[in-house]
Gaussian input, Z-matrix of N, CA and C with variables (Angstrom, degrees):
# hf/3-21g

backbone

0 1
 N
 C     1     B1
 C     2     B2     1     A1
 N     3     B3     2     A2     1     D1
 C     4     B4     3     A3     2     D2
 C     5     B5     4     A4     3     D3
 N     6     B6     5     A5     4     D4
 C     7     B7     6     A6     5     D5
 C     8     B8     7     A7     6     D6
 N     9     B9     8     A8     7     D7
 C    10    B10     9     A9     8     D8
 C    11    B11    10    A10     9     D9
 N    12    B12    11    A11    10    D10
 C    13    B13    12    A12    11    D11
 C    14    B14    13    A13    12    D12
 N    15    B15    14    A14    13    D13
 C    16    B16    15    A15    14    D14
 C    17    B17    16    A16    15    D15
 N    18    B18    17    A17    16    D16
 C    19    B19    18    A18    17    D17
 C    20    B20    19    A19    18    D18
 N    21    B21    20    A20    19    D19
 C    22    B22    21    A21    20    D20
 C    23    B23    22    A22    21    D21
 N    24    B24    23    A23    22    D22
 C    25    B25    24    A24    23    D23
 C    26    B26    25    A25    24    D24
 N    27    B27    26    A26    25    D25
 C    28    B28    27    A27    26    D26
 C    29    B29    28    A28    27    D27
 N    30    B30    29    A29    28    D28
 C    31    B31    30    A30    29    D29
 C    32    B32    31    A31    30    D30
 N    33    B33    32    A32    31    D31
 C    34    B34    33    A33    32    D32
 C    35    B35    34    A34    33    D33
 N    36    B36    35    A35    34    D34
 C    37    B37    36    A36    35    D35
 C    38    B38    37    A37    36    D36
 N    39    B39    38    A38    37    D37
 C    40    B40    39    A39    38    D38
 C    41    B41    40    A40    39    D39
 N    42    B42    41    A41    40    D40
 C    43    B43    42    A42    41    D41
 C    44    B44    43    A43    42    D42
 N    45    B45    44    A44    43    D43
 C    46    B46    45    A45    44    D44
 C    47    B47    46    A46    45    D45
 N    48    B48    47    A47    46    D46
 C    49    B49    48    A48    47    D47
 C    50    B50    49    A49    48    D48
 N    51    B51    50    A50    49    D49
 C    52    B52    51    A51    50    D50
 C    53    B53    52    A52    51    D51
 N    54    B54    53    A53    52    D52
 C    55    B55    54    A54    53    D53
 C    56    B56    55    A55    54    D54
 N    57    B57    56    A56    55    D55
 C    58    B58    57    A57    56    D56
 C    59    B59    58    A58    57    D57
 N    60    B60    59    A59    58    D58
 C    61    B61    60    A60    59    D59
 C    62    B62    61    A61    60    D60
 N    63    B63    62    A62    61    D61
 C    64    B64    63    A63    62    D62
 C    65    B65    64    A64    63    D63
 N    66    B66    65    A65    64    D64
 C    67    B67    66    A66    65    D65
 C    68    B68    67    A67    66    D66
 N    69    B69    68    A68    67    D67
 C    70    B70    69    A69    68    D68
 C    71    B71    70    A70    69    D69
 N    72    B72    71    A71    70    D70
 C    73    B73    72    A72    71    D71
 C    74    B74    73    A73    72    D72
 N    75    B75    74    A74    73    D73
 C    76    B76    75    A75    74    D74
 C    77    B77    76    A76    75    D75
 N    78    B78    77    A77    76    D76
 C    79    B79    78    A78    77    D77
 C    80    B80    79    A79    78    D78
 N    81    B81    80    A80    79    D79
 C    82    B82    81    A81    80    D80
 C    83    B83    82    A82    81    D81
 N    84    B84    83    A83    82    D82
 C    85    B85    84    A84    83    D83
 C    86    B86    85    A85    84    D84
 N    87    B87    86    A86    85    D85
 C    88    B88    87    A87    86    D86
 C    89    B89    88    A88    87    D87
 N    90    B90    89    A89    88    D88
 C    91    B91    90    A90    89    D89
 C    92    B92    91    A91    90    D90
 N    93    B93    92    A92    91    D91
 C    94    B94    93    A93    92    D92
 C    95    B95    94    A94    93    D93
 N    96    B96    95    A95    94    D94
 C    97    B97    96    A96    95    D95
 C    98    B98    97    A97    96    D96
 N    99    B99    98    A98    97    D97
 C   100   B100    99    A99    98    D98
 C   101   B101   100   A100    99    D99
 N   102   B102   101   A101   100   D100
 C   103   B103   102   A102   101   D101
 C   104   B104   103   A103   102   D102
 N   105   B105   104   A104   103   D103
 C   106   B106   105   A105   104   D104
 C   107   B107   106   A106   105   D105
 N   108   B108   107   A107   106   D106
 C   109   B109   108   A108   107   D107
 C   110   B110   109   A109   108   D108
 N   111   B111   110   A110   109   D109
 C   112   B112   111   A111   110   D110
 C   113   B113   112   A112   111   D111
 N   114   B114   113   A113   112   D112
 C   115   B115   114   A114   113   D113
 C   116   B116   115   A115   114   D114
 N   117   B117   116   A116   115   D115
 C   118   B118   117   A117   116   D116
 C   119   B119   118   A118   117   D117
 N   120   B120   119   A119   118   D118
 C   121   B121   120   A120   119   D119
 C   122   B122   121   A121   120   D120
 N   123   B123   122   A122   121   D121
 C   124   B124   123   A123   122   D122
 C   125   B125   124   A124   123   D123
 N   126   B126   125   A125   124   D124
 C   127   B127   126   A126   125   D125
 C   128   B128   127   A127   126   D126
 N   129   B129   128   A128   127   D127
 C   130   B130   129   A129   128   D128
 C   131   B131   130   A130   129   D129
 N   132   B132   131   A131   130   D130
 C   133   B133   132   A132   131   D131
 C   134   B134   133   A133   132   D132
 N   135   B135   134   A134   133   D133
 C   136   B136   135   A135   134   D134
 C   137   B137   136   A136   135   D135
 N   138   B138   137   A137   136   D136
 C   139   B139   138   A138   137   D137
 C   140   B140   139   A139   138   D138
 N   141   B141   140   A140   139   D139
 C   142   B142   141   A141   140   D140
 C   143   B143   142   A142   141   D141
 N   144   B144   143   A143   142   D142
 C   145   B145   144   A144   143   D143
 C   146   B146   145   A145   144   D144
 N   147   B147   146   A146   145   D145
 C   148   B148   147   A147   146   D146
 C   149   B149   148   A148   147   D147
 N   150   B150   149   A149   148   D148
 C   151   B151   150   A150   149   D149
 C   152   B152   151   A151   150   D150
 N   153   B153   152   A152   151   D151
 C   154   B154   153   A153   152   D152
 C   155   B155   154   A154   153   D153
 N   156   B156   155   A155   154   D154
 C   157   B157   156   A156   155   D155
 C   158   B158   157   A157   156   D156
 N   159   B159   158   A158   157   D157
 C   160   B160   159   A159   158   D158
 C   161   B161   160   A160   159   D159
 N   162   B162   161   A161   160   D160
 C   163   B163   162   A162   161   D161
 C   164   B164   163   A163   162   D162
 N   165   B165   164   A164   163   D163
 C   166   B166   165   A165   164   D164
 C   167   B167   166   A166   165   D165
 N   168   B168   167   A167   166   D166
 C   169   B169   168   A168   167   D167
 C   170   B170   169   A169   168   D168
 N   171   B171   170   A170   169   D169
 C   172   B172   171   A171   170   D170
 C   173   B173   172   A172   171   D171
 N   174   B174   173   A173   172   D172
 C   175   B175   174   A174   173   D173
 C   176   B176   175   A175   174   D174
 N   177   B177   176   A176   175   D175
 C   178   B178   177   A177   176   D176
 C   179   B179   178   A178   177   D177
 N   180   B180   179   A179   178   D178
 C   181   B181   180   A180   179   D179
 C   182   B182   181   A181   180   D180
 N   183   B183   182   A182   181   D181
 C   184   B184   183   A183   182   D182
 C   185   B185   184   A184   183   D183
 N   186   B186   185   A185   184   D184
 C   187   B187   186   A186   185   D185
 C   188   B188   187   A187   186   D186
 N   189   B189   188   A188   187   D187
 C   190   B190   189   A189   188   D188
 C   191   B191   190   A190   189   D189
 N   192   B192   191   A191   190   D190
 C   193   B193   192   A192   191   D191
 C   194   B194   193   A193   192   D192
 N   195   B195   194   A194   193   D193
 C   196   B196   195   A195   194   D194
 C   197   B197   196   A196   195   D195
 N   198   B198   197   A197   196   D196
 C   199   B199   198   A198   197   D197
 C   200   B200   199   A199   198   D198
 N   201   B201   200   A200   199   D199
 C   202   B202   201   A201   200   D200
 C   203   B203   202   A202   201   D201
 N   204   B204   203   A203   202   D202
 C   205   B205   204   A204   203   D203
 C   206   B206   205   A205   204   D204
 N   207   B207   206   A206   205   D205
 C   208   B208   207   A207   206   D206
 C   209   B209   208   A208   207   D207
 N   210   B210   209   A209   208   D208
 C   211   B211   210   A210   209   D209
 C   212   B212   211   A211   210   D210
 N   213   B213   212   A212   211   D211
 C   214   B214   213   A213   212   D212
 C   215   B215   214   A214   213   D213
 N   216   B216   215   A215   214   D214
 C   217   B217   216   A216   215   D215
 C   218   B218   217   A217   216   D216
 N   219   B219   218   A218   217   D217
 C   220   B220   219   A219   218   D218
 C   221   B221   220   A220   219   D219
 N   222   B222   221   A221   220   D220
 C   223   B223   222   A222   221   D221
 C   224   B224   223   A223   222   D222
 N   225   B225   224   A224   223   D223
 C   226   B226   225   A225   224   D224
 C   227   B227   226   A226   225   D225
 N   228   B228   227   A227   226   D226
 C   229   B229   228   A228   227   D227
 C   230   B230   229   A229   228   D228
 N   231   B231   230   A230   229   D229
 C   232   B232   231   A231   230   D230
 C   233   B233   232   A232   231   D231
 N   234   B234   233   A233   232   D232
 C   235   B235   234   A234   233   D233
 C   236   B236   235   A235   234   D234
 N   237   B237   236   A236   235   D235
 C   238   B238   237   A237   236   D236
 C   239   B239   238   A238   237   D237
 N   240   B240   239   A239   238   D238
 C   241   B241   240   A240   239   D239
 C   242   B242   241   A241   240   D240
 N   243   B243   242   A242   241   D241
 C   244   B244   243   A243   242   D242
 C   245   B245   244   A244   243   D243
 N   246   B246   245   A245   244   D244
 C   247   B247   246   A246   245   D245
 C   248   B248   247   A247   246   D246
 N   249   B249   248   A248   247   D247
 C   250   B250   249   A249   248   D248
 C   251   B251   250   A250   249   D249
 N   252   B252   251   A251   250   D250
 C   253   B253   252   A252   251   D251
 C   254   B254   253   A253   252   D252
 N   255   B255   254   A254   253   D253
 C   256   B256   255   A255   254   D254
 C   257   B257   256   A256   255   D255
 N   258   B258   257   A257   256   D256
 C   259   B259   258   A258   257   D257
 C   260   B260   259   A259   258   D258
 N   261   B261   260   A260   259   D259
 C   262   B262   261   A261   260   D260
 C   263   B263   262   A262   261   D261
 N   264   B264   263   A263   262   D262
 C   265   B265   264   A264   263   D263
 C   266   B266   265   A265   264   D264
 N   267   B267   266   A266   265   D265
 C   268   B268   267   A267   266   D266
 C   269   B269   268   A268   267   D267
 N   270   B270   269   A269   268   D268
 C   271   B271   270   A270   269   D269
 C   272   B272   271   A271   270   D270
 N   273   B273   272   A272   271   D271
 C   274   B274   273   A273   272   D272
 C   275   B275   274   A274   273   D273
 N   276   B276   275   A275   274   D274
 C   277   B277   276   A276   275   D275
 C   278   B278   277   A277   276   D276
 N   279   B279   278   A278   277   D277
 C   280   B280   279   A279   278   D278
 C   281   B281   280   A280   279   D279

   B1=1.4494
   B2=1.5334
   B3=1.3116
   B4=1.4632
   B5=1.5317
   B6=1.3135
   B7=1.4554
   B8=1.5289
   B9=1.3270
   B10=1.4589
   B11=1.5153
   B12=1.3222
   B13=1.4735
   B14=1.5125
   B15=1.3162
   B16=1.4605
   B17=1.5217
   B18=1.3107
   B19=1.4640
   B20=1.5266
   B21=1.3315
   B22=1.4700
   B23=1.5231
   B24=1.3204
   B25=1.4635
   B26=1.5240
   B27=1.3347
   B28=1.4637
   B29=1.5310
   B30=1.3143
   B31=1.4759
   B32=1.5166
   B33=1.3406
   B34=1.4618
   B35=1.5371
   B36=1.3123
   B37=1.4668
   B38=1.5316
   B39=1.3278
   B40=1.4689
   B41=1.5197
   B42=1.3107
   B43=1.4672
   B44=1.5225
   B45=1.3334
   B46=1.4558
   B47=1.5249
   B48=1.3286
   B49=1.4573
   B50=1.5279
   B51=1.3312
   B52=1.4530
   B53=1.5104
   B54=1.3292
   B55=1.4487
   B56=1.5188
   B57=1.3166
   B58=1.4704
   B59=1.5170
   B60=1.2956
   B61=1.4566
   B62=1.5210
   B63=1.3260
   B64=1.4625
   B65=1.5251
   B66=1.3305
   B67=1.4661
   B68=1.5136
   B69=1.3210
   B70=1.4626
   B71=1.5362
   B72=1.3362
   B73=1.4575
   B74=1.5326
   B75=1.3131
   B76=1.4675
   B77=1.5284
   B78=1.3077
   B79=1.4785
   B80=1.5266
   B81=1.3191
   B82=1.4680
   B83=1.5231
   B84=1.3333
   B85=1.4692
   B86=1.5226
   B87=1.3313
   B88=1.4618
   B89=1.5237
   B90=1.3353
   B91=1.4679
   B92=1.5262
   B93=1.3191
   B94=1.4628
   B95=1.5311
   B96=1.3239
   B97=1.4653
   B98=1.5365
   B99=1.3464
   B100=1.4543
   B101=1.5419
   B102=1.3457
   B103=1.4591
   B104=1.5267
   B105=1.3226
   B106=1.4623
   B107=1.5183
   B108=1.3398
   B109=1.4631
   B110=1.5266
   B111=1.3382
   B112=1.4673
   B113=1.5387
   B114=1.3212
   B115=1.4660
   B116=1.5293
   B117=1.3454
   B118=1.4749
   B119=1.5276
   B120=1.3182
   B121=1.4657
   B122=1.5230
   B123=1.3275
   B124=1.4675
   B125=1.5316
   B126=1.3262
   B127=1.4682
   B128=1.5191
   B129=1.3482
   B130=1.4597
   B131=1.5230
   B132=1.3378
   B133=1.4693
   B134=1.5257
   B135=1.3348
   B136=1.4553
   B137=1.5167
   B138=1.3207
   B139=1.4595
   B140=1.5311
   B141=1.3238
   B142=1.4639
   B143=1.5204
   B144=1.3169
   B145=1.4540
   B146=1.5306
   B147=1.3227
   B148=1.4655
   B149=1.5246
   B150=1.3286
   B151=1.4579
   B152=1.5299
   B153=1.3245
   B154=1.4715
   B155=1.5275
   B156=1.2894
   B157=1.4642
   B158=1.5323
   B159=1.3266
   B160=1.4649
   B161=1.5308
   B162=1.3203
   B163=1.4750
   B164=1.5188
   B165=1.3120
   B166=1.4663
   B167=1.5202
   B168=1.3276
   B169=1.4619
   B170=1.5285
   B171=1.3269
   B172=1.4657
   B173=1.5308
   B174=1.3246
   B175=1.4752
   B176=1.5168
   B177=1.3369
   B178=1.4554
   B179=1.5165
   B180=1.3189
   B181=1.4591
   B182=1.5281
   B183=1.3446
   B184=1.4643
   B185=1.5359
   B186=1.3315
   B187=1.4650
   B188=1.5111
   B189=1.3274
   B190=1.4715
   B191=1.5336
   B192=1.3065
   B193=1.4749
   B194=1.5203
   B195=1.3261
   B196=1.4588
   B197=1.5288
   B198=1.3339
   B199=1.4652
   B200=1.5224
   B201=1.3157
   B202=1.4654
   B203=1.5238
   B204=1.3302
   B205=1.4650
   B206=1.5308
   B207=1.3279
   B208=1.4634
   B209=1.5225
   B210=1.3293
   B211=1.4554
   B212=1.5386
   B213=1.3154
   B214=1.4671
   B215=1.5185
   B216=1.3260
   B217=1.4692
   B218=1.5174
   B219=1.3270
   B220=1.4715
   B221=1.5209
   B222=1.3161
   B223=1.4675
   B224=1.5237
   B225=1.3305
   B226=1.4699
   B227=1.5231
   B228=1.3264
   B229=1.4698
   B230=1.5229
   B231=1.3147
   B232=1.4575
   B233=1.5288
   B234=1.3219
   B235=1.4690
   B236=1.5270
   B237=1.3194
   B238=1.4616
   B239=1.5224
   B240=1.3191
   B241=1.4537
   B242=1.5147
   B243=1.3061
   B244=1.4635
   B245=1.5208
   B246=1.3055
   B247=1.4612
   B248=1.5138
   B249=1.3343
   B250=1.4612
   B251=1.5032
   B252=1.3190
   B253=1.4637
   B254=1.5212
   B255=1.3080
   B256=1.4643
   B257=1.5007
   B258=1.3187
   B259=1.4550
   B260=1.5254
   B261=1.3425
   B262=1.4618
   B263=1.5182
   B264=1.3057
   B265=1.4598
   B266=1.5140
   B267=1.3013
   B268=1.4561
   B269=1.5192
   B270=1.3104
   B271=1.4599
   B272=1.5221
   B273=1.3082
   B274=1.4506
   B275=1.5261
   B276=1.2857
   B277=1.4581
   B278=1.5303
   B279=1.2775
   B280=1.4659
   B281=1.4184
   A1=107.68
   A2=114.66
   A3=120.63
   A4=109.96
   A5=115.82
   A6=121.43
   A7=111.36
   A8=118.03
   A9=121.99
   A10=111.44
   A11=116.66
   A12=120.08
   A13=110.76
   A14=116.49
   A15=120.76
   A16=110.86
   A17=116.72
   A18=121.94
   A19=110.54
   A20=116.81
   A21=120.79
   A22=110.36
   A23=118.05
   A24=121.44
   A25=110.97
   A26=116.41
   A27=120.51
   A28=109.38
   A29=117.53
   A30=120.65
   A31=111.34
   A32=117.18
   A33=120.34
   A34=109.64
   A35=118.01
   A36=121.01
   A37=109.91
   A38=117.12
   A39=120.87
   A40=110.42
   A41=117.47
   A42=121.48
   A43=109.98
   A44=116.69
   A45=121.13
   A46=111.94
   A47=116.62
   A48=120.59
   A49=112.60
   A50=116.41
   A51=119.99
   A52=114.24
   A53=117.43
   A54=121.37
   A55=113.02
   A56=116.01
   A57=122.17
   A58=108.13
   A59=116.59
   A60=119.87
   A61=112.99
   A62=116.00
   A63=119.24
   A64=114.27
   A65=118.77
   A66=122.65
   A67=109.57
   A68=116.59
   A69=121.89
   A70=110.98
   A71=115.55
   A72=119.35
   A73=107.97
   A74=116.08
   A75=120.97
   A76=111.92
   A77=117.49
   A78=120.67
   A79=111.03
   A80=117.51
   A81=121.00
   A82=110.41
   A83=116.67
   A84=120.56
   A85=110.66
   A86=116.77
   A87=120.71
   A88=110.39
   A89=117.18
   A90=120.66
   A91=110.43
   A92=116.93
   A93=120.82
   A94=110.64
   A95=116.77
   A96=120.87
   A97=110.44
   A98=117.38
   A99=121.92
   A100=111.02
   A101=115.94
   A102=120.46
   A103=111.90
   A104=117.35
   A105=120.46
   A106=110.78
   A107=116.77
   A108=121.22
   A109=109.80
   A110=116.55
   A111=121.33
   A112=111.33
   A113=116.38
   A114=120.65
   A115=110.25
   A116=116.34
   A117=120.01
   A118=110.28
   A119=116.90
   A120=120.84
   A121=110.73
   A122=117.41
   A123=120.21
   A124=111.59
   A125=116.80
   A126=119.28
   A127=111.59
   A128=116.17
   A129=120.15
   A130=110.66
   A131=116.35
   A132=120.61
   A133=111.31
   A134=116.43
   A135=120.12
   A136=110.92
   A137=117.48
   A138=122.06
   A139=110.34
   A140=116.40
   A141=120.83
   A142=110.94
   A143=117.32
   A144=122.23
   A145=113.72
   A146=117.67
   A147=119.98
   A148=110.12
   A149=117.59
   A150=118.11
   A151=109.31
   A152=115.94
   A153=118.20
   A154=110.40
   A155=116.59
   A156=122.40
   A157=111.71
   A158=116.09
   A159=118.74
   A160=110.91
   A161=117.50
   A162=120.59
   A163=109.92
   A164=117.27
   A165=120.60
   A166=111.66
   A167=118.10
   A168=121.88
   A169=112.69
   A170=117.79
   A171=121.81
   A172=110.41
   A173=115.85
   A174=120.81
   A175=112.67
   A176=117.03
   A177=120.70
   A178=113.10
   A179=114.68
   A180=121.82
   A181=109.50
   A182=117.86
   A183=119.77
   A184=113.02
   A185=116.89
   A186=119.83
   A187=112.49
   A188=116.57
   A189=120.61
   A190=110.45
   A191=115.84
   A192=120.09
   A193=110.13
   A194=117.38
   A195=121.13
   A196=110.45
   A197=116.91
   A198=120.39
   A199=110.77
   A200=116.77
   A201=121.09
   A202=109.81
   A203=117.08
   A204=121.90
   A205=110.04
   A206=117.64
   A207=121.47
   A208=111.49
   A209=115.94
   A210=121.05
   A211=110.49
   A212=116.66
   A213=120.93
   A214=111.15
   A215=117.14
   A216=120.97
   A217=110.45
   A218=116.64
   A219=120.67
   A220=109.78
   A221=118.14
   A222=121.45
   A223=111.14
   A224=116.62
   A225=119.82
   A226=111.54
   A227=117.71
   A228=121.77
   A229=112.22
   A230=118.99
   A231=122.04
   A232=113.17
   A233=120.74
   A234=119.66
   A235=112.66
   A236=118.21
   A237=120.97
   A238=111.01
   A239=117.54
   A240=121.27
   A241=112.63
   A242=117.40
   A243=121.67
   A244=111.93
   A245=119.17
   A246=122.21
   A247=110.50
   A248=117.75
   A249=121.27
   A250=112.01
   A251=118.28
   A252=121.53
   A253=111.52
   A254=117.65
   A255=121.08
   A256=112.93
   A257=117.88
   A258=120.14
   A259=112.25
   A260=118.04
   A261=121.20
   A262=112.06
   A263=117.75
   A264=119.58
   A265=110.89
   A266=115.04
   A267=119.73
   A268=113.65
   A269=119.09
   A270=120.57
   A271=109.49
   A272=114.37
   A273=119.27
   A274=107.83
   A275=116.07
   A276=120.43
   A277=111.52
   A278=118.66
   A279=117.69
   A280=112.88
   D1=138.67
   D2=-178.45
   D3=-73.08
   D4=146.85
   D5=-179.85
   D6=-60.79
   D7=-39.59
   D8=-179.31
   D9=-62.11
   D10=-39.28
   D11=179.07
   D12=-65.23
   D13=-47.62
   D14=179.86
   D15=-62.55
   D16=-41.30
   D17=179.28
   D18=-62.18
   D19=-42.88
   D20=179.19
   D21=-63.47
   D22=-40.72
   D23=179.05
   D24=-63.85
   D25=-42.71
   D26=179.92
   D27=-64.40
   D28=-45.00
   D29=178.84
   D30=-59.84
   D31=-42.29
   D32=-178.96
   D33=-68.17
   D34=-38.48
   D35=178.10
   D36=-64.06
   D37=-39.62
   D38=177.56
   D39=-64.81
   D40=-40.69
   D41=177.73
   D42=-62.24
   D43=-48.31
   D44=-177.84
   D45=-64.83
   D46=-29.31
   D47=179.61
   D48=-83.25
   D49=-7.08
   D50=179.94
   D51=86.08
   D52=11.58
   D53=179.90
   D54=-82.06
   D55=-17.30
   D56=178.38
   D57=-131.27
   D58=156.26
   D59=-179.96
   D60=-136.46
   D61=18.01
   D62=-174.88
   D63=-90.16
   D64=-6.68
   D65=178.19
   D66=-144.30
   D67=175.31
   D68=-179.69
   D69=-76.62
   D70=143.07
   D71=173.72
   D72=-76.30
   D73=166.94
   D74=-175.38
   D75=-56.18
   D76=-44.69
   D77=-179.43
   D78=-62.27
   D79=-38.95
   D80=179.17
   D81=-67.65
   D82=-40.61
   D83=178.83
   D84=-63.72
   D85=-41.91
   D86=178.66
   D87=-65.19
   D88=-42.19
   D89=178.62
   D90=-63.60
   D91=-43.06
   D92=179.19
   D93=-61.82
   D94=-43.44
   D95=178.02
   D96=-61.90
   D97=-43.02
   D98=179.97
   D99=-64.43
   D100=-43.57
   D101=-179.13
   D102=-67.01
   D103=-38.35
   D104=177.51
   D105=-64.21
   D106=-41.35
   D107=177.50
   D108=-62.83
   D109=-43.62
   D110=-179.90
   D111=-62.39
   D112=-42.64
   D113=178.56
   D114=-62.83
   D115=-42.34
   D116=179.53
   D117=-61.36
   D118=-44.99
   D119=179.82
   D120=-63.93
   D121=-44.30
   D122=179.98
   D123=-63.29
   D124=-38.11
   D125=177.04
   D126=-64.61
   D127=-41.05
   D128=178.05
   D129=-63.24
   D130=-44.05
   D131=179.54
   D132=-63.67
   D133=-40.91
   D134=178.71
   D135=-62.97
   D136=-40.27
   D137=179.11
   D138=-64.82
   D139=-41.10
   D140=179.45
   D141=-64.77
   D142=-38.13
   D143=-175.07
   D144=-81.63
   D145=-10.60
   D146=177.76
   D147=-64.54
   D148=135.62
   D149=176.82
   D150=-69.67
   D151=149.01
   D152=177.58
   D153=-59.91
   D154=147.13
   D155=-178.08
   D156=-57.92
   D157=-36.38
   D158=-178.31
   D159=-66.48
   D160=-23.66
   D161=177.43
   D162=-77.83
   D163=-44.99
   D164=-177.23
   D165=-71.70
   D166=-26.12
   D167=-179.44
   D168=-96.24
   D169=0.76
   D170=-174.12
   D171=-68.83
   D172=132.44
   D173=-179.68
   D174=-125.99
   D175=13.43
   D176=-176.47
   D177=-82.60
   D178=-171.00
   D179=-179.62
   D180=-80.53
   D181=165.11
   D182=176.39
   D183=-58.34
   D184=-36.59
   D185=177.06
   D186=-63.89
   D187=-40.92
   D188=177.30
   D189=-66.70
   D190=-35.74
   D191=177.83
   D192=-64.57
   D193=-42.07
   D194=179.24
   D195=-64.52
   D196=-40.63
   D197=178.66
   D198=-64.43
   D199=-41.66
   D200=178.78
   D201=-63.10
   D202=-44.21
   D203=179.22
   D204=-60.25
   D205=-46.11
   D206=179.84
   D207=-61.41
   D208=-42.63
   D209=179.15
   D210=-61.19
   D211=-45.36
   D212=-179.38
   D213=-66.51
   D214=-36.23
   D215=178.44
   D216=-63.93
   D217=-42.91
   D218=178.85
   D219=-64.23
   D220=-42.76
   D221=179.70
   D222=-63.31
   D223=-33.94
   D224=-179.52
   D225=-74.04
   D226=-31.66
   D227=-175.71
   D228=-87.27
   D229=-29.59
   D230=-176.04
   D231=-52.91
   D232=-45.08
   D233=179.52
   D234=-61.27
   D235=-28.93
   D236=-179.80
   D237=-65.98
   D238=-34.83
   D239=178.59
   D240=-69.62
   D241=-20.58
   D242=-178.53
   D243=-83.99
   D244=-13.95
   D245=-177.15
   D246=-63.45
   D247=-50.71
   D248=-178.56
   D249=-70.95
   D250=-32.74
   D251=-176.93
   D252=-63.63
   D253=-35.48
   D254=-179.20
   D255=-66.94
   D256=-29.18
   D257=-178.23
   D258=-77.36
   D259=-16.64
   D260=-179.33
   D261=-90.46
   D262=-11.11
   D263=-178.66
   D264=-65.56
   D265=144.37
   D266=174.38
   D267=83.53
   D268=-3.17
   D269=177.90
   D270=-83.26
   D271=145.16
   D272=174.35
   D273=-97.16
   D274=151.25
   D275=-176.66
   D276=-97.82
   D277=1.66
   D278=-174.01
   D279=-118.72

């Protein structure tokens, strides 16, 4: 076993036992890691849930809004139709 590894283990054990106070104890490090992960996930979810800028800035009529919504829906669905088509390429029918 390398000296650095053993030294790190001893330092962490001293921290966890309350003999040192210069770094985080294991429980604090685990909590910090968990909280950072939670913040990252919440930020991603918040970004996903934000309405598109074109919706919040839209100043047209209700009919124009409906047309814009329909156009965006078609654009979102079109790539899904291409998933199956790619798997059929290159097949022979005979």
